[in-house]
C-alpha positions as CSV (number, residue, x, y, z in Angstrom):
1,X,14.3,9.9,24.9
2,X,14.8,13.2,23.1
3,X,16.8,13.5,19.9
4,X,16.4,13.6,16.2
5,X,16.4,11.4,13.2
6,X,18.9,12.5,10.6
7,X,18.9,12.1,6.8
8,X,22.3,12.5,5.0
9,X,22.2,13.5,1.3
10,X,25.4,13.7,-0.9
11,X,26.6,15.7,-3.8
12,X,26.6,13.8,-7.2
13,X,30.4,13.5,-7.3
14,X,30.6,11.6,-4.0
15,X,31.2,7.9,-4.5
16,X,28.4,6.0,-2.9
17,X,30.5,3.0,-2.0
18,X,32.8,5.3,0.0
19,X,29.8,6.6,1.9
20,X,28.7,3.1,2.7
21,X,32.2,2.3,3.9
22,X,32.1,5.3,6.2
23,X,28.8,4.1,7.6
24,X,30.3,0.6,8.3
25,X,33.3,2.2,10.0
26,X,31.0,4.3,12.1
27,X,29.0,1.2,13.1
28,X,32.2,-0.6,14.1
29,X,33.2,2.4,16.2
30,X,29.8,2.5,17.8
31,X,30.1,-1.2,18.6
32,X,33.4,-0.6,20.3
33,X,31.7,2.0,22.5
34,X,28.4,0.2,23.3
35,X,28.8,-3.4,22.3
36,X,27.5,-5.2,19.2
37,X,24.2,-6.2,20.8
38,X,23.4,-2.7,22.0
39,X,24.2,-1.3,18.6
40,X,21.9,-3.8,17.0
41,X,19.1,-2.8,19.4
42,X,19.5,1.0,19.5
43,X,21.3,2.2,16.3
44,X,18.5,2.1,13.7
45,X,19.8,3.2,10.3
46,X,19.0,2.8,6.6
47,X,21.3,3.2,3.6
48,X,19.9,3.5,0.1
49,X,22.7,2.9,-2.4
50,X,20.4,3.8,-5.4
51,X,19.9,7.3,-4.0
52,X,23.2,7.5,-2.1
53,X,21.3,8.6,1.0
54,X,21.4,7.5,4.6
55,X,19.0,7.8,7.6
56,X,20.2,7.3,11.1
57,X,17.9,7.5,14.2
58,X,19.6,9.6,16.8
59,X,17.0,9.3,19.5
60,X,19.1,7.0,21.7
61,X,22.6,7.4,23.1
62,X,23.9,4.7,20.7
63,X,22.2,6.4,17.7
64,X,23.7,9.7,18.7
65,X,27.2,8.2,18.9
66,X,26.7,6.6,15.5
67,X,25.7,9.9,14.0
68,X,28.7,11.7,15.5
69,X,31.1,9.1,14.2
70,X,29.5,9.0,10.8
71,X,29.5,12.8,10.3
72,X,33.1,12.9,11.5
73,X,34.2,10.3,8.9
74,X,32.2,12.1,6.2
75,X,33.8,15.4,6.9
76,X,37.3,14.0,6.9
77,X,36.8,11.9,3.8
78,X,34.7,14.2,1.6
79,X,34.8,17.7,3.1
80,X,32.2,20.0,4.5
81,X,30.4,20.7,1.2
82,X,30.0,17.2,-0.1
83,X,27.0,16.4,2.0
84,X,24.2,17.9,4.0
85,X,22.2,16.6,7.0
86,X,18.5,17.1,7.5
87,X,16.5,16.5,10.7
88,X,13.3,14.6,10.1
89,X,10.5,13.8,12.4
90,X,9.9,10.2,11.7
91,X,11.4,7.3,9.8
92,X,9.0,6.2,7.0
93,X,7.5,2.8,7.7
94,X,8.8,0.1,5.5
95,X,6.2,-2.5,4.4
96,X,7.8,-5.9,3.6
97,X,6.6,-7.4,0.4
98,X,6.3,-10.8,2.0
99,X,5.7,-11.6,5.7
100,X,8.7,-12.8,7.7
101,X,8.7,-16.5,8.5
């Protein structure tokens, strides 16, 4: 599938807990559209509270809908200038510290 991966970065005055709440609402909305299982399979995302940054994979229909809902909630809650969105080519691979059991 075609599409992009998006990184969301926020201005310092944005409250990170509110960003996380917007992400959760966007996930709930996406589950209403596609079902919980499909969101779990196709809506890859990562939220970093320490950096107040979020990455959402928009390469599936589900991921694109999650991005649309998330950016809509952000715009309404914080305004146009409170965040920026960057397209990135790949999601960095996370190496677990211990193997899953």
